[in-house]
Chimera marker file (.cmm) of the C-alpha trace (Angstrom):
<marker_set name="trace">
<marker id="1" x="-35.138" y="117.188" z="11.895" r="1" g="1" b="0" radius="0.5"/>
<marker id="2" x="-35.146" y="114.547" z="14.586" r="1" g="1" b="0" radius="0.5"/>
<marker id="3" x="-34.446" y="110.964" z="13.663" r="1" g="1" b="0" radius="0.5"/>
<marker id="4" x="-37.243" y="108.459" z="13.501" r="1" g="1" b="0" radius="0.5"/>
<marker id="5" x="-37.974" y="106.654" z="16.733" r="1" g="1" b="0" radius="0.5"/>
<marker id="6" x="-39.634" y="103.342" z="17.435" r="1" g="1" b="0" radius="0.5"/>
<marker id="7" x="-43.245" y="103.777" z="18.443" r="1" g="1" b="0" radius="0.5"/>
<marker id="8" x="-46.505" y="101.921" z="18.138" r="1" g="1" b="0" radius="0.5"/>
<marker id="9" x="-50.106" y="103.027" z="17.710" r="1" g="1" b="0" radius="0.5"/>
<marker id="10" x="-53.079" y="101.602" z="19.562" r="1" g="1" b="0" radius="0.5"/>
<marker id="11" x="-56.606" y="102.451" z="20.619" r="1" g="1" b="0" radius="0.5"/>
<marker id="12" x="-56.599" y="104.366" z="23.894" r="1" g="1" b="0" radius="0.5"/>
<marker id="13" x="-58.170" y="102.931" z="27.024" r="1" g="1" b="0" radius="0.5"/>
<marker id="14" x="-59.575" y="104.734" z="30.059" r="1" g="1" b="0" radius="0.5"/>
<marker id="15" x="-56.216" y="104.163" z="31.760" r="1" g="1" b="0" radius="0.5"/>
<marker id="16" x="-54.735" y="106.647" z="29.250" r="1" g="1" b="0" radius="0.5"/>
<marker id="17" x="-57.067" y="109.539" z="30.206" r="1" g="1" b="0" radius="0.5"/>
<marker id="18" x="-54.659" y="111.269" z="32.587" r="1" g="1" b="0" radius="0.5"/>
<marker id="19" x="-51.795" y="111.152" z="30.096" r="1" g="1" b="0" radius="0.5"/>
<marker id="20" x="-54.055" y="112.346" z="27.260" r="1" g="1" b="0" radius="0.5"/>
<marker id="21" x="-55.112" y="115.276" z="29.436" r="1" g="1" b="0" radius="0.5"/>
<marker id="22" x="-51.434" y="116.111" z="30.129" r="1" g="1" b="0" radius="0.5"/>
<marker id="23" x="-50.677" y="116.063" z="26.399" r="1" g="1" b="0" radius="0.5"/>
<marker id="24" x="-53.697" y="118.308" z="25.761" r="1" g="1" b="0" radius="0.5"/>
<marker id="25" x="-52.337" y="120.871" z="28.234" r="1" g="1" b="0" radius="0.5"/>
<marker id="26" x="-48.886" y="120.623" z="26.624" r="1" g="1" b="0" radius="0.5"/>
<marker id="27" x="-50.460" y="121.286" z="23.216" r="1" g="1" b="0" radius="0.5"/>
<marker id="28" x="-52.340" y="124.335" z="24.510" r="1" g="1" b="0" radius="0.5"/>
<marker id="29" x="-49.189" y="125.698" z="26.126" r="1" g="1" b="0" radius="0.5"/>
<marker id="30" x="-47.245" y="125.406" z="22.889" r="1" g="1" b="0" radius="0.5"/>
<marker id="31" x="-49.985" y="127.023" z="20.784" r="1" g="1" b="0" radius="0.5"/>
<marker id="32" x="-50.911" y="129.829" z="23.137" r="1" g="1" b="0" radius="0.5"/>
<marker id="33" x="-47.642" y="130.062" z="25.115" r="1" g="1" b="0" radius="0.5"/>
<marker id="34" x="-49.821" y="130.077" z="28.189" r="1" g="1" b="0" radius="0.5"/>
<marker id="35" x="-48.511" y="128.274" z="31.231" r="1" g="1" b="0" radius="0.5"/>
<marker id="36" x="-51.975" y="128.609" z="32.821" r="1" g="1" b="0" radius="0.5"/>
<marker id="37" x="-53.580" y="126.177" z="30.340" r="1" g="1" b="0" radius="0.5"/>
<marker id="38" x="-56.044" y="123.765" z="31.893" r="1" g="1" b="0" radius="0.5"/>
<marker id="39" x="-57.020" y="120.304" z="30.761" r="1" g="1" b="0" radius="0.5"/>
<marker id="40" x="-60.262" y="118.960" z="29.424" r="1" g="1" b="0" radius="0.5"/>
<marker id="41" x="-63.467" y="119.646" z="31.290" r="1" g="1" b="0" radius="0.5"/>
<marker id="42" x="-64.298" y="116.875" z="33.737" r="1" g="1" b="0" radius="0.5"/>
<marker id="43" x="-66.018" y="114.059" z="31.847" r="1" g="1" b="0" radius="0.5"/>
<marker id="44" x="-65.216" y="115.344" z="28.336" r="1" g="1" b="0" radius="0.5"/>
<marker id="45" x="-63.007" y="112.376" z="27.420" r="1" g="1" b="0" radius="0.5"/>
<marker id="46" x="-65.611" y="109.835" z="28.559" r="1" g="1" b="0" radius="0.5"/>
<marker id="47" x="-67.329" y="109.803" z="25.152" r="1" g="1" b="0" radius="0.5"/>
<marker id="48" x="-64.236" y="108.202" z="23.653" r="1" g="1" b="0" radius="0.5"/>
<marker id="49" x="-64.426" y="105.193" z="25.990" r="1" g="1" b="0" radius="0.5"/>
<marker id="50" x="-68.119" y="104.268" z="25.930" r="1" g="1" b="0" radius="0.5"/>
<marker id="51" x="-67.866" y="101.805" z="23.053" r="1" g="1" b="0" radius="0.5"/>
<marker id="52" x="-69.387" y="104.260" z="20.587" r="1" g="1" b="0" radius="0.5"/>
<marker id="53" x="-67.958" y="105.361" z="17.264" r="1" g="1" b="0" radius="0.5"/>
<marker id="54" x="-65.619" y="108.034" z="18.685" r="1" g="1" b="0" radius="0.5"/>
<marker id="55" x="-62.162" y="106.903" z="19.786" r="1" g="1" b="0" radius="0.5"/>
<marker id="56" x="-58.637" y="108.056" z="20.511" r="1" g="1" b="0" radius="0.5"/>
<marker id="57" x="-55.507" y="106.635" z="18.932" r="1" g="1" b="0" radius="0.5"/>
<marker id="58" x="-52.348" y="106.929" z="21.016" r="1" g="1" b="0" radius="0.5"/>
<marker id="59" x="-48.695" y="106.652" z="20.093" r="1" g="1" b="0" radius="0.5"/>
<marker id="60" x="-46.444" y="104.862" z="22.552" r="1" g="1" b="0" radius="0.5"/>
<marker id="61" x="-42.733" y="104.520" z="22.942" r="1" g="1" b="0" radius="0.5"/>
<marker id="62" x="-41.055" y="102.679" z="25.809" r="1" g="1" b="0" radius="0.5"/>
<marker id="63" x="-44.519" y="101.996" z="27.301" r="1" g="1" b="0" radius="0.5"/>
<marker id="64" x="-45.278" y="105.718" z="27.572" r="1" g="1" b="0" radius="0.5"/>
<marker id="65" x="-48.002" y="107.539" z="25.651" r="1" g="1" b="0" radius="0.5"/>
<marker id="66" x="-46.260" y="110.368" z="23.768" r="1" g="1" b="0" radius="0.5"/>
<marker id="67" x="-49.017" y="111.445" z="21.392" r="1" g="1" b="0" radius="0.5"/>
<marker id="68" x="-52.676" y="111.075" z="20.542" r="1" g="1" b="0" radius="0.5"/>
<marker id="69" x="-55.373" y="112.000" z="18.075" r="1" g="1" b="0" radius="0.5"/>
<marker id="70" x="-59.073" y="112.071" z="18.913" r="1" g="1" b="0" radius="0.5"/>
<marker id="71" x="-61.350" y="110.809" z="16.164" r="1" g="1" b="0" radius="0.5"/>
<marker id="72" x="-65.047" y="111.634" z="16.053" r="1" g="1" b="0" radius="0.5"/>
<marker id="73" x="-67.460" y="109.977" z="13.623" r="1" g="1" b="0" radius="0.5"/>
<marker id="74" x="-70.212" y="112.251" z="12.305" r="1" g="1" b="0" radius="0.5"/>
<marker id="75" x="-73.090" y="110.945" z="10.223" r="1" g="1" b="0" radius="0.5"/>
<marker id="76" x="-74.753" y="114.136" z="9.000" r="1" g="1" b="0" radius="0.5"/>
<marker id="77" x="-74.948" y="115.674" z="6.509" r="1" g="1" b="0" radius="0.5"/>
<marker id="78" x="-72.800" y="112.765" z="5.273" r="1" g="1" b="0" radius="0.5"/>
<marker id="79" x="-70.491" y="110.281" z="6.954" r="1" g="1" b="0" radius="0.5"/>
<marker id="80" x="-67.263" y="112.075" z="7.850" r="1" g="1" b="0" radius="0.5"/>
<marker id="81" x="-64.507" y="112.101" z="10.464" r="1" g="1" b="0" radius="0.5"/>
<marker id="82" x="-63.662" y="115.106" z="12.614" r="1" g="1" b="0" radius="0.5"/>
<marker id="83" x="-60.216" y="115.211" z="14.192" r="1" g="1" b="0" radius="0.5"/>
<marker id="84" x="-60.788" y="117.018" z="17.454" r="1" g="1" b="0" radius="0.5"/>
<marker id="85" x="-57.288" y="117.109" z="18.942" r="1" g="1" b="0" radius="0.5"/>
<marker id="86" x="-53.780" y="116.060" z="17.959" r="1" g="1" b="0" radius="0.5"/>
<marker id="87" x="-50.882" y="116.358" z="20.356" r="1" g="1" b="0" radius="0.5"/>
<marker id="88" x="-47.356" y="114.986" z="20.383" r="1" g="1" b="0" radius="0.5"/>
<marker id="89" x="-45.117" y="115.582" z="23.372" r="1" g="1" b="0" radius="0.5"/>
<marker id="90" x="-42.567" y="118.311" z="22.659" r="1" g="1" b="0" radius="0.5"/>
<marker id="91" x="-39.530" y="116.025" z="22.815" r="1" g="1" b="0" radius="0.5"/>
<marker id="92" x="-41.078" y="113.667" z="20.227" r="1" g="1" b="0" radius="0.5"/>
<marker id="93" x="-42.213" y="116.236" z="17.669" r="1" g="1" b="0" radius="0.5"/>
<marker id="94" x="-40.763" y="116.022" z="14.147" r="1" g="1" b="0" radius="0.5"/>
<marker id="95" x="-40.164" y="112.297" z="14.543" r="1" g="1" b="0" radius="0.5"/>
<marker id="96" x="-43.050" y="111.006" z="12.425" r="1" g="1" b="0" radius="0.5"/>
<marker id="97" x="-45.547" y="110.400" z="15.236" r="1" g="1" b="0" radius="0.5"/>
<marker id="98" x="-47.999" y="113.144" z="14.243" r="1" g="1" b="0" radius="0.5"/>
<marker id="99" x="-47.968" y="111.993" z="10.620" r="1" g="1" b="0" radius="0.5"/>
<marker id="100" x="-48.536" y="108.382" z="11.679" r="1" g="1" b="0" radius="0.5"/>
<marker id="101" x="-51.490" y="109.364" z="13.881" r="1" g="1" b="0" radius="0.5"/>
<marker id="102" x="-53.086" y="111.325" z="11.039" r="1" g="1" b="0" radius="0.5"/>
<marker id="103" x="-52.499" y="108.478" z="8.581" r="1" g="1" b="0" radius="0.5"/>
<marker id="104" x="-54.174" y="106.108" z="11.058" r="1" g="1" b="0" radius="0.5"/>
<marker id="105" x="-57.224" y="108.403" z="11.096" r="1" g="1" b="0" radius="0.5"/>
<marker id="106" x="-57.218" y="108.516" z="7.292" r="1" g="1" b="0" radius="0.5"/>
<marker id="107" x="-57.073" y="104.712" z="7.127" r="1" g="1" b="0" radius="0.5"/>
<marker id="108" x="-59.936" y="104.447" z="9.621" r="1" g="1" b="0" radius="0.5"/>
<marker id="109" x="-62.023" y="106.919" z="7.590" r="1" g="1" b="0" radius="0.5"/>
<marker id="110" x="-61.477" y="104.766" z="4.508" r="1" g="1" b="0" radius="0.5"/>
<marker id="111" x="-62.507" y="101.601" z="6.372" r="1" g="1" b="0" radius="0.5"/>
<marker id="112" x="-65.833" y="103.093" z="7.428" r="1" g="1" b="0" radius="0.5"/>
<marker id="113" x="-66.414" y="104.698" z="4.001" r="1" g="1" b="0" radius="0.5"/>
<marker id="114" x="-66.331" y="108.251" z="5.318" r="1" g="1" b="0" radius="0.5"/>
<marker id="115" x="-66.405" y="110.903" z="2.607" r="1" g="1" b="0" radius="0.5"/>
<marker id="116" x="-63.867" y="113.248" z="4.173" r="1" g="1" b="0" radius="0.5"/>
<marker id="117" x="-61.960" y="114.265" z="7.273" r="1" g="1" b="0" radius="0.5"/>
<marker id="118" x="-62.293" y="117.728" z="8.764" r="1" g="1" b="0" radius="0.5"/>
<marker id="119" x="-60.347" y="119.533" z="11.468" r="1" g="1" b="0" radius="0.5"/>
<marker id="120" x="-59.791" y="122.996" z="12.847" r="1" g="1" b="0" radius="0.5"/>
<marker id="121" x="-56.328" y="124.389" z="13.487" r="1" g="1" b="0" radius="0.5"/>
<marker id="122" x="-55.285" y="127.704" z="14.982" r="1" g="1" b="0" radius="0.5"/>
<marker id="123" x="-54.203" y="129.999" z="12.153" r="1" g="1" b="0" radius="0.5"/>
<marker id="124" x="-51.101" y="130.870" z="14.197" r="1" g="1" b="0" radius="0.5"/>
<marker id="125" x="-50.019" y="127.189" z="14.360" r="1" g="1" b="0" radius="0.5"/>
<marker id="126" x="-47.939" y="127.221" z="11.179" r="1" g="1" b="0" radius="0.5"/>
<marker id="127" x="-46.118" y="123.976" z="11.994" r="1" g="1" b="0" radius="0.5"/>
<marker id="128" x="-49.396" y="122.041" z="12.248" r="1" g="1" b="0" radius="0.5"/>
<marker id="129" x="-50.811" y="123.679" z="9.104" r="1" g="1" b="0" radius="0.5"/>
<marker id="130" x="-47.696" y="122.680" z="7.169" r="1" g="1" b="0" radius="0.5"/>
<marker id="131" x="-48.024" y="119.079" z="8.389" r="1" g="1" b="0" radius="0.5"/>
<marker id="132" x="-51.694" y="118.871" z="7.425" r="1" g="1" b="0" radius="0.5"/>
<marker id="133" x="-50.989" y="120.320" z="3.978" r="1" g="1" b="0" radius="0.5"/>
<marker id="134" x="-48.132" y="117.855" z="3.422" r="1" g="1" b="0" radius="0.5"/>
<marker id="135" x="-50.565" y="115.031" z="4.225" r="1" g="1" b="0" radius="0.5"/>
<marker id="136" x="-53.130" y="116.266" z="1.716" r="1" g="1" b="0" radius="0.5"/>
<marker id="137" x="-55.441" y="118.522" z="3.720" r="1" g="1" b="0" radius="0.5"/>
<marker id="138" x="-56.587" y="121.807" z="2.209" r="1" g="1" b="0" radius="0.5"/>
<marker id="139" x="-57.974" y="124.967" z="3.775" r="1" g="1" b="0" radius="0.5"/>
<marker id="140" x="-61.749" y="125.242" z="3.378" r="1" g="1" b="0" radius="0.5"/>
<marker id="141" x="-62.449" y="128.272" z="5.575" r="1" g="1" b="0" radius="0.5"/>
<marker id="142" x="-60.642" y="130.874" z="7.669" r="1" g="1" b="0" radius="0.5"/>
<marker id="143" x="-62.554" y="132.613" z="10.456" r="1" g="1" b="0" radius="0.5"/>
<marker id="144" x="-59.560" y="134.789" z="11.337" r="1" g="1" b="0" radius="0.5"/>
<marker id="145" x="-58.314" y="132.733" z="14.261" r="1" g="1" b="0" radius="0.5"/>
<marker id="146" x="-58.862" y="129.180" z="13.049" r="1" g="1" b="0" radius="0.5"/>
<marker id="147" x="-58.685" y="127.381" z="9.746" r="1" g="1" b="0" radius="0.5"/>
<marker id="148" x="-61.094" y="124.646" z="8.746" r="1" g="1" b="0" radius="0.5"/>
<marker id="149" x="-59.115" y="122.037" z="6.828" r="1" g="1" b="0" radius="0.5"/>
<marker id="150" x="-60.407" y="119.049" z="4.897" r="1" g="1" b="0" radius="0.5"/>
<marker id="151" x="-59.074" y="115.821" z="3.454" r="1" g="1" b="0" radius="0.5"/>
<marker id="152" x="-61.240" y="114.081" z="0.856" r="1" g="1" b="0" radius="0.5"/>
<marker id="153" x="-61.229" y="110.293" z="0.925" r="1" g="1" b="0" radius="0.5"/>
<marker id="154" x="-60.649" y="108.895" z="-2.552" r="1" g="1" b="0" radius="0.5"/>
<marker id="155" x="-63.483" y="106.770" z="-3.831" r="1" g="1" b="0" radius="0.5"/>
<marker id="156" x="-62.378" y="103.166" z="-3.717" r="1" g="1" b="0" radius="0.5"/>
<link id1="1" id2="2" r="1" g="1" b="0" radius="0.2"/>
<link id1="2" id2="3" r="1" g="1" b="0" radius="0.2"/>
<link id1="3" id2="4" r="1" g="1" b="0" radius="0.2"/>
<link id1="4" id2="5" r="1" g="1" b="0" radius="0.2"/>
<link id1="5" id2="6" r="1" g="1" b="0" radius="0.2"/>
<link id1="6" id2="7" r="1" g="1" b="0" radius="0.2"/>
<link id1="7" id2="8" r="1" g="1" b="0" radius="0.2"/>
<link id1="8" id2="9" r="1" g="1" b="0" radius="0.2"/>
<link id1="9" id2="10" r="1" g="1" b="0" radius="0.2"/>
<link id1="10" id2="11" r="1" g="1" b="0" radius="0.2"/>
<link id1="11" id2="12" r="1" g="1" b="0" radius="0.2"/>
<link id1="12" id2="13" r="1" g="1" b="0" radius="0.2"/>
<link id1="13" id2="14" r="1" g="1" b="0" radius="0.2"/>
<link id1="14" id2="15" r="1" g="1" b="0" radius="0.2"/>
<link id1="15" id2="16" r="1" g="1" b="0" radius="0.2"/>
<link id1="16" id2="17" r="1" g="1" b="0" radius="0.2"/>
<link id1="17" id2="18" r="1" g="1" b="0" radius="0.2"/>
<link id1="18" id2="19" r="1" g="1" b="0" radius="0.2"/>
<link id1="19" id2="20" r="1" g="1" b="0" radius="0.2"/>
<link id1="20" id2="21" r="1" g="1" b="0" radius="0.2"/>
<link id1="21" id2="22" r="1" g="1" b="0" radius="0.2"/>
<link id1="22" id2="23" r="1" g="1" b="0" radius="0.2"/>
<link id1="23" id2="24" r="1" g="1" b="0" radius="0.2"/>
<link id1="24" id2="25" r="1" g="1" b="0" radius="0.2"/>
<link id1="25" id2="26" r="1" g="1" b="0" radius="0.2"/>
<link id1="26" id2="27" r="1" g="1" b="0" radius="0.2"/>
<link id1="27" id2="28" r="1" g="1" b="0" radius="0.2"/>
<link id1="28" id2="29" r="1" g="1" b="0" radius="0.2"/>
<link id1="29" id2="30" r="1" g="1" b="0" radius="0.2"/>
<link id1="30" id2="31" r="1" g="1" b="0" radius="0.2"/>
<link id1="31" id2="32" r="1" g="1" b="0" radius="0.2"/>
<link id1="32" id2="33" r="1" g="1" b="0" radius="0.2"/>
<link id1="33" id2="34" r="1" g="1" b="0" radius="0.2"/>
<link id1="34" id2="35" r="1" g="1" b="0" radius="0.2"/>
<link id1="35" id2="36" r="1" g="1" b="0" radius="0.2"/>
<link id1="36" id2="37" r="1" g="1" b="0" radius="0.2"/>
<link id1="37" id2="38" r="1" g="1" b="0" radius="0.2"/>
<link id1="38" id2="39" r="1" g="1" b="0" radius="0.2"/>
<link id1="39" id2="40" r="1" g="1" b="0" radius="0.2"/>
<link id1="40" id2="41" r="1" g="1" b="0" radius="0.2"/>
<link id1="41" id2="42" r="1" g="1" b="0" radius="0.2"/>
<link id1="42" id2="43" r="1" g="1" b="0" radius="0.2"/>
<link id1="43" id2="44" r="1" g="1" b="0" radius="0.2"/>
<link id1="44" id2="45" r="1" g="1" b="0" radius="0.2"/>
<link id1="45" id2="46" r="1" g="1" b="0" radius="0.2"/>
<link id1="46" id2="47" r="1" g="1" b="0" radius="0.2"/>
<link id1="47" id2="48" r="1" g="1" b="0" radius="0.2"/>
<link id1="48" id2="49" r="1" g="1" b="0" radius="0.2"/>
<link id1="49" id2="50" r="1" g="1" b="0" radius="0.2"/>
<link id1="50" id2="51" r="1" g="1" b="0" radius="0.2"/>
<link id1="51" id2="52" r="1" g="1" b="0" radius="0.2"/>
<link id1="52" id2="53" r="1" g="1" b="0" radius="0.2"/>
<link id1="53" id2="54" r="1" g="1" b="0" radius="0.2"/>
<link id1="54" id2="55" r="1" g="1" b="0" radius="0.2"/>
<link id1="55" id2="56" r="1" g="1" b="0" radius="0.2"/>
<link id1="56" id2="57" r="1" g="1" b="0" radius="0.2"/>
<link id1="57" id2="58" r="1" g="1" b="0" radius="0.2"/>
<link id1="58" id2="59" r="1" g="1" b="0" radius="0.2"/>
<link id1="59" id2="60" r="1" g="1" b="0" radius="0.2"/>
<link id1="60" id2="61" r="1" g="1" b="0" radius="0.2"/>
<link id1="61" id2="62" r="1" g="1" b="0" radius="0.2"/>
<link id1="62" id2="63" r="1" g="1" b="0" radius="0.2"/>
<link id1="63" id2="64" r="1" g="1" b="0" radius="0.2"/>
<link id1="64" id2="65" r="1" g="1" b="0" radius="0.2"/>
<link id1="65" id2="66" r="1" g="1" b="0" radius="0.2"/>
<link id1="66" id2="67" r="1" g="1" b="0" radius="0.2"/>
<link id1="67" id2="68" r="1" g="1" b="0" radius="0.2"/>
<link id1="68" id2="69" r="1" g="1" b="0" radius="0.2"/>
<link id1="69" id2="70" r="1" g="1" b="0" radius="0.2"/>
<link id1="70" id2="71" r="1" g="1" b="0" radius="0.2"/>
<link id1="71" id2="72" r="1" g="1" b="0" radius="0.2"/>
<link id1="72" id2="73" r="1" g="1" b="0" radius="0.2"/>
<link id1="73" id2="74" r="1" g="1" b="0" radius="0.2"/>
<link id1="74" id2="75" r="1" g="1" b="0" radius="0.2"/>
<link id1="75" id2="76" r="1" g="1" b="0" radius="0.2"/>
<link id1="76" id2="77" r="1" g="1" b="0" radius="0.2"/>
<link id1="77" id2="78" r="1" g="1" b="0" radius="0.2"/>
<link id1="78" id2="79" r="1" g="1" b="0" radius="0.2"/>
<link id1="79" id2="80" r="1" g="1" b="0" radius="0.2"/>
<link id1="80" id2="81" r="1" g="1" b="0" radius="0.2"/>
<link id1="81" id2="82" r="1" g="1" b="0" radius="0.2"/>
<link id1="82" id2="83" r="1" g="1" b="0" radius="0.2"/>
<link id1="83" id2="84" r="1" g="1" b="0" radius="0.2"/>
<link id1="84" id2="85" r="1" g="1" b="0" radius="0.2"/>
<link id1="85" id2="86" r="1" g="1" b="0" radius="0.2"/>
<link id1="86" id2="87" r="1" g="1" b="0" radius="0.2"/>
<link id1="87" id2="88" r="1" g="1" b="0" radius="0.2"/>
<link id1="88" id2="89" r="1" g="1" b="0" radius="0.2"/>
<link id1="89" id2="90" r="1" g="1" b="0" radius="0.2"/>
<link id1="90" id2="91" r="1" g="1" b="0" radius="0.2"/>
<link id1="91" id2="92" r="1" g="1" b="0" radius="0.2"/>
<link id1="92" id2="93" r="1" g="1" b="0" radius="0.2"/>
<link id1="93" id2="94" r="1" g="1" b="0" radius="0.2"/>
<link id1="94" id2="95" r="1" g="1" b="0" radius="0.2"/>
<link id1="95" id2="96" r="1" g="1" b="0" radius="0.2"/>
<link id1="96" id2="97" r="1" g="1" b="0" radius="0.2"/>
<link id1="97" id2="98" r="1" g="1" b="0" radius="0.2"/>
<link id1="98" id2="99" r="1" g="1" b="0" radius="0.2"/>
<link id1="99" id2="100" r="1" g="1" b="0" radius="0.2"/>
<link id1="100" id2="101" r="1" g="1" b="0" radius="0.2"/>
<link id1="101" id2="102" r="1" g="1" b="0" radius="0.2"/>
<link id1="102" id2="103" r="1" g="1" b="0" radius="0.2"/>
<link id1="103" id2="104" r="1" g="1" b="0" radius="0.2"/>
<link id1="104" id2="105" r="1" g="1" b="0" radius="0.2"/>
<link id1="105" id2="106" r="1" g="1" b="0" radius="0.2"/>
<link id1="106" id2="107" r="1" g="1" b="0" radius="0.2"/>
<link id1="107" id2="108" r="1" g="1" b="0" radius="0.2"/>
<link id1="108" id2="109" r="1" g="1" b="0" radius="0.2"/>
<link id1="109" id2="110" r="1" g="1" b="0" radius="0.2"/>
<link id1="110" id2="111" r="1" g="1" b="0" radius="0.2"/>
<link id1="111" id2="112" r="1" g="1" b="0" radius="0.2"/>
<link id1="112" id2="113" r="1" g="1" b="0" radius="0.2"/>
<link id1="113" id2="114" r="1" g="1" b="0" radius="0.2"/>
<link id1="114" id2="115" r="1" g="1" b="0" radius="0.2"/>
<link id1="115" id2="116" r="1" g="1" b="0" radius="0.2"/>
<link id1="116" id2="117" r="1" g="1" b="0" radius="0.2"/>
<link id1="117" id2="118" r="1" g="1" b="0" radius="0.2"/>
<link id1="118" id2="119" r="1" g="1" b="0" radius="0.2"/>
<link id1="119" id2="120" r="1" g="1" b="0" radius="0.2"/>
<link id1="120" id2="121" r="1" g="1" b="0" radius="0.2"/>
<link id1="121" id2="122" r="1" g="1" b="0" radius="0.2"/>
<link id1="122" id2="123" r="1" g="1" b="0" radius="0.2"/>
<link id1="123" id2="124" r="1" g="1" b="0" radius="0.2"/>
<link id1="124" id2="125" r="1" g="1" b="0" radius="0.2"/>
<link id1="125" id2="126" r="1" g="1" b="0" radius="0.2"/>
<link id1="126" id2="127" r="1" g="1" b="0" radius="0.2"/>
<link id1="127" id2="128" r="1" g="1" b="0" radius="0.2"/>
<link id1="128" id2="129" r="1" g="1" b="0" radius="0.2"/>
<link id1="129" id2="130" r="1" g="1" b="0" radius="0.2"/>
<link id1="130" id2="131" r="1" g="1" b="0" radius="0.2"/>
<link id1="131" id2="132" r="1" g="1" b="0" radius="0.2"/>
<link id1="132" id2="133" r="1" g="1" b="0" radius="0.2"/>
<link id1="133" id2="134" r="1" g="1" b="0" radius="0.2"/>
<link id1="134" id2="135" r="1" g="1" b="0" radius="0.2"/>
<link id1="135" id2="136" r="1" g="1" b="0" radius="0.2"/>
<link id1="136" id2="137" r="1" g="1" b="0" radius="0.2"/>
<link id1="137" id2="138" r="1" g="1" b="0" radius="0.2"/>
<link id1="138" id2="139" r="1" g="1" b="0" radius="0.2"/>
<link id1="139" id2="140" r="1" g="1" b="0" radius="0.2"/>
<link id1="140" id2="141" r="1" g="1" b="0" radius="0.2"/>
<link id1="141" id2="142" r="1" g="1" b="0" radius="0.2"/>
<link id1="142" id2="143" r="1" g="1" b="0" radius="0.2"/>
<link id1="143" id2="144" r="1" g="1" b="0" radius="0.2"/>
<link id1="144" id2="145" r="1" g="1" b="0" radius="0.2"/>
<link id1="145" id2="146" r="1" g="1" b="0" radius="0.2"/>
<link id1="146" id2="147" r="1" g="1" b="0" radius="0.2"/>
<link id1="147" id2="148" r="1" g="1" b="0" radius="0.2"/>
<link id1="148" id2="149" r="1" g="1" b="0" radius="0.2"/>
<link id1="149" id2="150" r="1" g="1" b="0" radius="0.2"/>
<link id1="150" id2="151" r="1" g="1" b="0" radius="0.2"/>
<link id1="151" id2="152" r="1" g="1" b="0" radius="0.2"/>
<link id1="152" id2="153" r="1" g="1" b="0" radius="0.2"/>
<link id1="153" id2="154" r="1" g="1" b="0" radius="0.2"/>
<link id1="154" id2="155" r="1" g="1" b="0" radius="0.2"/>
<link id1="155" id2="156" r="1" g="1" b="0" radius="0.2"/>
</marker_set>
């Protein structure tokens, strides 16, 4: 296990798009061991920077973005959060950054009175599944290639 490092979390800005896209590719390469992975479709990230409910939280160390989580707010059938992507740069994994990003999303969900958080994870990504389970997520469905996991927000 790597030692804890100093990092900070903040809301991403449009200036972070290129780095977020690089981290997305890095995540795909580690999951699928495919060096041919491509980034987000052109314009996909724009929805996170329009001032709407959806946003991205980034982790920074030494003024460099080393991780992110994309947070989507859904209002039907009830208010809930969907975590679209989580990526931490390989050299910073197992240092607490992924956990901190997820906890930030959980805190945000509580602030907006969301009922739960949902996410999909590749069933082959055992390291991510273990992390989500340690943080309180449980498997709701398994389609064979991906798991649907859920975290229920405690009623305050």
